[in-house]
Each structure stands twice: as structure tokens, then as C-alpha cells.
C-alpha positions as CSV (number, residue, x, y, z in Angstrom):
1,M,154.9,114.9,122.7
2,T,157.6,117.6,123.2
3,Q,160.7,116.8,125.1
4,Q,163.3,118.7,127.3
5,I,166.7,117.1,126.9
6,D,169.9,117.8,128.7
7,T,173.2,116.9,126.9
8,D,176.8,118.0,126.6
9,V,176.8,118.9,122.9
10,I,174.0,119.9,120.5
11,I,174.8,119.1,116.9
12,I,172.7,120.8,114.2
13,G,172.9,118.4,111.2
14,A,173.0,114.6,111.0
15,G,175.0,114.2,107.8
16,P,178.3,112.3,107.7
17,V,180.3,115.1,109.4
18,G,177.7,115.5,112.2
19,L,177.6,111.7,112.7
20,F,181.4,111.4,112.9
21,A,181.4,114.3,115.4
22,V,179.5,112.1,117.7
23,F,182.3,109.6,117.6
24,E,185.1,112.1,118.2
25,L,183.1,113.7,121.1
26,G,182.2,110.3,122.6
27,L,185.9,109.3,122.8
28,Y,186.3,112.1,125.4
29,D,183.0,111.5,127.3
30,M,180.8,114.1,125.6
31,K,177.2,113.1,124.9
32,A,175.4,114.5,121.9
33,V,171.9,115.2,120.6
34,L,171.5,115.8,116.8
35,I,168.8,117.9,115.2
36,D,168.1,117.5,111.4
37,T,165.4,118.8,109.1
38,L,165.4,115.5,107.2
39,D,163.4,112.5,108.4
40,K,166.5,110.3,108.3
41,V,170.2,110.6,109.1
42,G,172.8,110.9,106.4
43,G,172.2,114.4,105.1
44,Q,172.8,114.9,101.3
45,C,174.4,111.4,101.1
46,A,171.1,109.9,102.2
47,E,168.6,112.3,100.6
48,L,170.2,113.1,97.2
49,Y,172.5,110.2,96.3
50,P,172.1,107.2,98.6
51,E,173.2,104.8,95.8
52,K,175.8,107.1,94.1
53,P,179.4,105.8,94.5
54,I,181.8,108.0,96.5
55,Y,185.5,107.5,95.6
56,D,187.4,109.7,98.1
57,I,186.7,108.3,101.5
58,P,189.9,107.0,102.9
59,A,190.3,103.1,102.9
60,F,187.1,102.7,100.8
61,P,188.0,102.6,97.0
62,V,184.2,103.0,96.5
63,I,181.3,103.4,98.9
64,T,177.7,104.6,98.4
65,G,176.2,107.4,100.4
66,D,173.9,104.9,102.1
67,E,176.7,102.5,103.0
68,L,178.8,105.4,104.4
69,T,175.8,106.5,106.5
70,Q,175.2,103.0,107.8
71,N,178.9,102.5,108.7
72,L,179.0,105.8,110.6
73,M,175.8,104.8,112.5
74,K,177.4,101.5,113.5
75,Q,180.6,103.3,114.5
76,I,178.8,105.7,116.9
77,E,176.5,103.0,118.5
78,P,178.6,102.8,121.7
79,F,177.9,106.5,122.4
80,K,174.1,106.3,122.2
81,P,173.4,109.7,120.5
82,Q,169.8,110.9,120.5
83,F,168.2,112.2,117.2
84,L,165.5,114.8,116.7
85,L,164.7,114.3,113.1
86,H,162.3,116.1,110.7
87,Q,162.6,119.3,112.7
88,S,164.8,122.3,112.6
89,A,166.7,124.4,115.2
90,E,164.6,127.5,115.4
91,I,165.6,129.4,118.5
92,L,169.0,129.7,120.2
93,E,169.3,131.1,123.6
94,K,172.2,131.6,126.0
95,T,171.9,130.0,129.5
96,D,174.0,130.1,132.7
97,T,175.5,126.7,131.7
98,G,175.7,127.0,127.9
99,W,172.9,127.0,125.3
100,K,169.3,126.2,124.8
101,I,167.8,125.3,121.4
102,T,164.1,125.1,120.7
103,T,163.2,123.1,117.6
104,S,160.3,123.6,115.1
105,D,158.5,120.8,116.9
106,G,158.8,122.5,120.3
107,N,161.5,120.3,121.7
108,V,164.0,122.0,124.0
109,V,167.6,120.8,124.1
110,C,170.1,122.2,126.6
111,G,173.9,121.7,126.2
112,K,177.2,123.4,127.0
113,V,178.3,123.4,123.3
114,V,176.6,123.8,120.0
115,V,178.2,122.3,116.8
116,I,176.8,123.4,113.5
117,A,177.2,120.6,110.9
118,A,174.4,121.7,108.6
119,G,176.1,121.1,105.3
120,G,174.9,123.8,102.9
121,G,172.1,124.7,105.2
122,V,168.5,123.9,104.2
123,F,168.8,122.8,100.6
124,S,166.3,122.3,97.8
125,P,166.8,121.4,94.1
126,K,166.7,124.1,91.5
127,K,163.8,123.2,89.2
128,P,163.3,124.1,85.5
129,A,160.6,126.7,84.8
130,L,158.2,124.3,83.1
131,A,154.4,124.3,83.2
132,E,152.7,121.4,85.0
133,L,156.0,120.2,86.4
134,A,154.6,119.3,89.8
135,A,152.2,116.8,88.3
136,Y,155.1,114.7,87.1
137,E,157.4,115.0,90.2
138,N,158.4,111.8,92.0
139,Q,156.5,109.8,89.4
140,S,158.4,110.3,86.2
141,V,160.4,113.5,86.9
142,F,163.1,113.5,89.6
143,Y,165.9,115.6,91.1
144,A,167.8,112.8,92.8
145,V,168.3,109.1,92.4
146,K,167.2,107.3,95.6
147,K,166.5,103.8,94.1
148,S,168.4,103.1,90.9
149,E,166.3,100.1,90.2
150,Q,163.3,102.2,89.2
151,F,165.3,103.3,86.2
152,K,166.0,99.8,85.0
153,D,165.1,99.3,81.3
154,K,163.7,102.8,81.0
155,E,164.4,105.5,78.5
156,I,165.8,108.4,80.5
157,I,166.8,112.0,79.9
158,I,169.2,113.5,82.3
159,A,169.4,117.3,82.1
160,G,172.4,119.2,83.4
161,G,176.1,119.7,82.8
162,G,177.8,119.3,86.2
163,D,179.2,116.4,88.1
164,S,175.8,115.0,89.2
165,A,174.4,114.9,85.7
166,V,177.5,113.3,84.1
167,D,178.1,110.9,87.0
168,W,174.5,109.6,87.0
169,A,174.5,109.3,83.2
170,L,177.6,107.0,83.5
171,F,176.1,105.1,86.5
172,L,172.6,104.5,84.9
173,Q,173.8,103.7,81.4
174,P,174.3,100.0,82.0
175,L,170.9,99.8,83.8
176,A,168.6,101.9,81.6
177,R,167.4,101.0,78.1
178,K,168.6,104.4,76.8
179,V,170.3,107.4,78.4
180,T,170.3,110.9,76.9
181,L,172.3,113.6,78.5
182,L,170.8,117.0,77.8
183,H,172.7,120.2,78.3
184,H,172.2,123.7,77.0
185,R,175.9,124.1,75.8
186,N,178.6,121.9,74.5
187,E,180.7,122.0,77.6
188,F,180.4,120.1,80.8
189,R,181.5,121.2,84.3
190,A,182.2,117.7,85.5
191,A,185.5,116.0,86.4
192,P,187.7,115.6,83.3
193,D,187.9,111.8,83.7
194,S,184.1,111.5,83.9
195,V,183.7,113.7,80.8
196,S,186.2,111.5,78.9
197,K,184.2,108.4,79.9
198,L,181.0,110.1,78.8
199,Y,182.4,110.9,75.3
200,A,183.8,107.4,75.0
201,L,180.3,105.9,75.6
202,R,178.8,108.4,73.2
203,D,181.3,107.4,70.5
204,V,180.2,103.8,70.7
205,G,176.5,104.6,70.8
206,K,175.8,103.8,74.4
207,I,174.9,107.3,75.5
208,N,173.2,110.0,73.5
209,I,174.3,113.7,74.1
210,E,171.9,116.5,73.1
211,I,172.9,120.2,73.1
212,A,169.5,121.9,73.5
213,K,167.2,123.8,75.8
214,V,164.2,122.3,77.5
215,Q,160.9,124.1,76.7
216,K,158.1,121.8,77.6
217,I,157.1,118.5,79.3
218,I,155.3,116.1,77.0
219,G,153.0,113.4,78.4
220,D,149.8,112.5,80.3
221,A,150.6,113.4,83.9
222,P,152.1,111.7,85.8
223,H,153.4,109.7,82.9
224,L,156.2,111.3,80.8
225,T,156.6,110.6,77.1
226,G,159.2,113.1,76.3
227,L,160.7,116.6,76.5
228,Q,160.2,119.3,73.9
229,V,163.5,121.1,73.4
230,Q,164.9,123.8,71.2
231,K,167.8,122.4,69.2
232,D,169.6,124.3,66.4
233,G,166.8,126.8,66.2
234,Q,164.1,124.1,65.8
235,E,161.6,122.6,68.2
236,V,162.3,118.9,68.7
237,I,160.7,116.3,70.9
238,L,163.1,113.9,72.7
239,P,161.3,110.7,73.8
240,A,161.7,109.6,77.4
241,E,159.8,107.7,80.1
242,M,161.7,109.4,83.0
243,A,163.6,112.7,83.4
244,L,166.2,113.7,85.9
245,F,167.0,117.4,86.3
246,F,170.4,118.2,88.0
247,Y,170.4,122.0,87.9
248,G,172.1,122.3,91.3
249,L,170.8,123.1,94.8
250,T,169.5,126.3,96.3
251,M,171.1,126.7,99.7
252,K,169.6,128.6,102.6
253,A,171.1,129.1,106.0
254,G,167.6,128.9,107.5
255,A,167.3,129.9,111.2
256,L,171.1,129.9,111.5
257,G,171.1,133.4,110.1
258,T,169.1,134.6,113.1
259,F,171.5,133.2,115.7
260,G,173.9,136.1,115.8
261,I,176.8,134.1,114.4
262,E,179.0,135.9,111.9
263,M,178.3,134.8,108.4
264,Q,179.8,135.3,104.9
265,G,176.8,134.8,102.6
266,N,175.4,131.4,103.7
267,L,178.8,130.2,105.2
268,I,180.2,130.6,108.7
269,P,183.8,131.8,109.2
270,V,185.8,129.7,111.7
271,D,189.3,129.5,113.0
272,T,191.4,126.5,111.9
273,E,192.6,125.5,115.4
274,K,189.2,124.5,116.8
275,F,186.7,125.4,114.1
276,E,185.0,127.8,116.5
277,T,182.8,130.6,115.3
278,N,182.9,134.2,116.5
279,I,180.8,133.1,119.5
280,P,182.6,131.1,122.1
281,S,181.4,127.4,122.5
282,I,179.7,127.5,119.1
283,F,181.6,125.5,116.5
284,A,180.9,124.9,112.7
285,I,182.3,122.0,110.8
286,G,181.7,120.6,107.3
287,D,180.4,122.4,104.2
288,I,178.7,125.1,106.3
289,N,182.0,126.7,107.3
290,T,184.6,128.7,105.5
291,Y,188.3,129.5,106.0
292,A,191.4,130.0,103.9
293,G,192.1,126.9,101.8
294,K,188.7,125.3,102.6
295,Q,187.8,122.3,100.5
296,K,184.2,121.0,100.6
297,L,185.0,117.3,101.1
298,I,183.6,114.8,103.5
299,L,187.1,113.8,104.6
300,S,187.9,117.5,105.4
301,G,184.8,117.6,107.6
302,F,186.0,114.5,109.5
303,H,189.3,116.3,110.2
304,E,187.4,119.4,111.4
305,A,185.3,117.2,113.7
306,A,188.4,115.8,115.4
307,L,189.8,119.3,116.2
308,M,186.4,120.6,117.2
309,A,186.1,117.8,119.8
310,K,189.3,119.0,121.4
311,G,188.0,122.5,121.6
312,A,184.6,121.4,122.9
313,F,186.2,119.4,125.7
314,G,187.3,122.6,127.5
315,Y,183.7,123.8,127.7
316,V,182.2,120.5,128.6
317,H,184.9,119.4,131.1
318,P,186.6,122.6,132.3
319,E,187.9,120.8,135.4
320,K,189.8,118.2,133.3
321,K,192.9,118.4,131.2
322,F,192.6,117.2,127.7
323,R,194.7,114.1,127.1
324,F,195.1,112.9,123.5
325,Q,195.0,109.1,123.1
326,Y,195.1,106.7,120.2
327,T,192.3,104.2,119.8
328,T,194.8,101.6,118.7
329,S,196.7,101.7,122.1
330,S,194.4,103.2,124.7
331,S,192.6,100.6,126.8
332,D,190.3,103.4,128.1
333,L,189.1,104.3,124.6
334,Q,188.8,100.7,123.6
335,T,186.6,100.0,126.6
336,K,184.3,102.9,125.5
337,L,184.2,101.4,122.0
338,G,183.4,97.9,123.4
339,V,186.4,96.3,121.8
């Protein structure tokens, strides 16, 4: 059944930055509805690496994508956000009081402010050009690790040369029976510390590194038995029960490109005072935006959410003066948080 919902702020994207935006908005009495194409909250953290450790979230030496999502959901509970999941924002229309968004499911959301926190937009994994690939997908061929236990005691090939490939090779090595990291050149684009750890494990025989190009899947679908590769000018079969391909993501702005917002490629230019787009009362935070000095970090998105909330306040509560308060000392904010 379709819904018509009135709110203060419409957030497109329910990843970590979109979730934290709910908190910052809620502190200043702004309600939010979040729209996301995924069937769950958490964005890429939940969809692509729920069990992958993250090391650069302040106060957490290590936290998984799933744990971060759960913590954010607990943090925003006092503000009772509403979620429209597994649907996309398709139509954006100006109204007398703000904006109206119609989703792909026919739901209509009206608000005074729109916040785009869509990460890289609609993302999908880049897949190798291999015949019969689909017959193995989600059975023995994967593009993300959602449950690391399914790789326990398995012989795994991880294909790719970036952070995801190297990090997962390191993470799965103690769990799997054998890990082979396969890359087409003898150079990795991962963090130097991770590459050093990779070579150290190779030197003691705990990880195998193969410099080769994938040519063919070997097996009886959906069961993989190996990958045929070209190595040193010869065709070789590398045995494996499971294969992970980390060739990156294809990013698309989706319907955002039809909203009339200024874009640079698939990114949205913003100011760095309020993170507002070229259209007043439409903001963009997180990986979807761009500005001088931009770093695509979750913690940067959290900072952007805080400044966005101050800018949004003027549209949602034009009759009020914004008064900055600390959660540690403000009894008003503590009451809202239920502490």
C-alpha cells in the first residue's frame, strides 16, 4: 500500500552518513524520513562489507560495518525516523512549502528540506567478462563478504589488486583452508601497511599470490572447482572452491541526475559552510558530494551532517534562531535523548 508522508527532512540514502544525519537533525527538532534502494539500512557498510573491520571511526579502534550500523540505529532511536527501503527516489517536485519526492514504489514524501546522502549513488560490482558466470554467483562466486563463516575451511581465490582484495585476503587467511590472491600485475593499490602484511604472509607460506589473468571458470555450476588463468604465457588451472572478485564498483547517480542539481560527473558540488547544493534547501553529504579538499571518509560525512543540520534548521524552523548546544551540558538535548 502506498503512503503519503509529511516530514521535515527527506534523506535520500540510509548509509552511515544518512543515519547520523537523523541524529544531528533530531537534536534540533527536525524529523526525517529516509529512502534507500537497498532492503536494509547501512549502505555499503551493510551490503558490501558487514563483517569487514573499519579502523578509522573515532573512539573505536576497530568496528565492523554491521556493528557501526547497529550503533547508529541505536543512537537515533529517540528521534523515531521512518524508513522507505528497497525503493528509490524517482521524482522530485517543488511545492509551496518545500519538496515532494515520489518513490519507485509510488510512495509520496513531502518535506521542507532534502538531504542527499546517497554514497556513490546506485552501485553495482564490476564483474569479470566470463562465460556462465551467473550460474555460479551467490553460490561459489561472490563480489562481497556478507558472512565470513561460509568461507571457513574453504580453498578461496580472491581476484583484485585494491584495498578490498588485499584486506579480505588478510582477514580470511586465518579462517580459510587456503587463500590465493590473484592479480593481473605485480603491484597492489592497497594501503602500504596491508601490502606489507600480505607479503609477510606469502613469505611464510600462509597466502599464495598469483600474477595472472582470469580466462575461464572451471566447475559444475553452481559448484566451482577452479579458475583457468593465463600465467607467464601459459594456461594454468588454479584450484578453488570459492572465488571472490573485487574489481571495484560501477557508480551511477540514478534519478539524481534528473533532479536539476548541478553535478560534476556523478558527484554533487556543495559549499563547505552548510553543504548545500546549487538549489536552496537541497543538501548533499557523504561520498556523493565534492568540494576542494574532499576526503571520502565516513568521519568526514559525519562532520558534514552536523553542519548540514545547522543549515537545514533555517528552512524547517525559519521563525526560530539556531542555538548551538552541547549534548554533555544541555538538559534540553539530554531530555530529547532520554538520558
